[in-house]
N, C-alpha and C positions, 0 to 999 in steps of 0.2 A: 656531408655538409654541402649545401648549395648556397652560393653567395653570388650576388651581382653587384657591380659597382654603381648601379643606380640607387642602391640602398643608402647612400650617404653615410657611410660608416668608416671607421678607422680607429686606431691604427691597424694596418694590414700585416698579415703574416705571409710567408712564402707559400704555405699550404693553401691559404685562402686564394691567393692570386692564381696558383696552379689549378685550383678547383673551378675557376671560372671557365675552363675549357678553351677550345680553340676559337680564335677570332680572326678571320681573314681580312677584316677591315681595319684593325688597330693592333698596335703593339702595347702590351702591358708589362711594365717593368716596376720593380720594387727598389726604392732607394731608402735604406733603413726600414722604416715602417710606413713610408709614404708611397702611394700608388701613382705612377706616371703613365698616362695613357696618351699615345701619339698616333696620328693617322699613318697609314701605309705610305711609304715614300713615293715621290714623283717618278715619272717614267725614266728620266735621265739617271737617277739614282738606281732604279731597278735594272736598267740596262747595264750599268757598270757592275752591279752586284752579280748579275748573271754571267757576264764575261769573265770577271775575276774569279768567280767560283769555278767555271770550266777550266780556266788557265791553271788554277791551283790543283784541280783534279788531274789534269794531264801531267803537270810537273811532278806530282806525287807518284804517279804511275811510272813516269820516265826515270825517276830517282830510285825506284824500287821501294818507295815508302807506302804504296797503296795497300799492301797487306797489313800495314801497321796503323794507318790513319784513314779517316773518312772526312770529307768536306761537306758541311751543311750550311744552308742559308737560314738566317733568322731562327736559331735554336736557343732555347732557354738555358741559361747557365746559373747555377746556384752558387752564390759567393757568400763569404762571411757577413758582408754588410748589405745583402740584397739579392735580387734576381734580375739579371739583365738579359737582353736579347740582342747580341751583336749582329751585324749584317751577315758576316761569314764566320764560321767556327770550324777549326780543324781539331778533331778529337781522336783519341785512341780508339781503334776499331773494337776493342773488347767492350768499351762503354757503349759504342754505337750498336753492337749486336744485342744489347740488353733491351732495346726498344723502349727507351725511357722518355718521359715527358720533359725532363730537365737533366742536364749533365752537371756533375760535380766539377768544380774547378780543377781538381786533380787530374781529370781526364782531358783537359783542354791544353793543346799545344800552341794554338794561335787564335787570336781574335782579330777581326777586321771591322773597323768602323768606317762607314762612308759618310762623310760629313754632309748633313743636310743644310740647305741654304738659309734657313731661318736663324735668326740670332739666338734664340733660346736653344734650339736643337744643336746648333754648332757648339755652343758652350758646353752642353751635356756631353757631346762626343769628344771634344778636345780637352776639357778641364775636369768634368765630374767623373766620368767613367774610368779613366786611366788609373787613378789611385786605388779604386776598388779592385780592378784587375791585378794591380801590383800586389796589394794586400793578400789576394788569393793565390799569388805565386805563379800566375800565367806568364810563361817565359817570353812569348812574342806578341807584340801588338803592332798592327799596321793601321794607319789612318789614311784614307784616300780623300783628298780635298778635290772637289770638282770645280770650284770657283776660285779665281777667275780662269785659271787654266789647270787641267788635271795634274796633281802631284801626289805621289805616294810616299808617305813618311814611314819608314820601317824602324821600329824601336825594339830593344832587347832589355830584359829585366836585369838590373845590376844593383846590388845593395838595397833592394826594396823599392827601387823606382825605375822608370823607363828612361833609357838613354837612346837618342836617335842615332842609328847606325848608318842608314842609307836614305838619301832623298832622291827619288826617281822623278824625273820631269817629263812632261809630254813631249813627244817627238824624238825621244832617245830610249833605246832598249838598255835596261839596267839589270844586272845580275844581282839577285837577292839569294843569299846562300842558305838561310835558315828560316823555318825549320827543315826545309829541303830546297834544293836549287830550283830557281824559277827566273826566267827572263821576262821583264815586264816593261811595256811602254804605257804609262797611264793614259796617254792620248788615244791609244787604240781601244781603251775600255769604254770610251764615250764618244765615238766618232759622230760627226754631224752628218745628217742625211740630207740629200737632195740638193 
């Protein structure tokens, strides 16, 4: 099956979205049967993503978790109610070794959303995606707010919803214990240059 989103069609299925292939200029996510297409994030967002991903990889290795998990940026996750592309995903290594186009939610240990500055994108990251992740049973959700000053909100799944456990603020190193121990200063993820 070959589908393009220029074809003005819908409703969409997960299989159709995945059949569109790789697109390095946009993210394509499925909310129910509606296709959401967004541009790649701005430089500050990408810088934070890259630094946080490296920090998580190092922390997983130091905690002895690296034989069990792998850290990816912008990977497809199949959920009961859609197909999302979180900024960072920590998955079981057995799923990663299968070289899949999309991970099932049962393989996901952590999703990280870096909140984009636009009003629509920030509502999607803060309000729309968390209930879908919770319904899928993903145990850990981190949300990195870049504006006005970097803050990392660490939430854990309890009774079907996320409960904030840690709020890490810029300028202070904070220990986050799960899914593995990592010390993070959100301000160090997006330092100003020059």
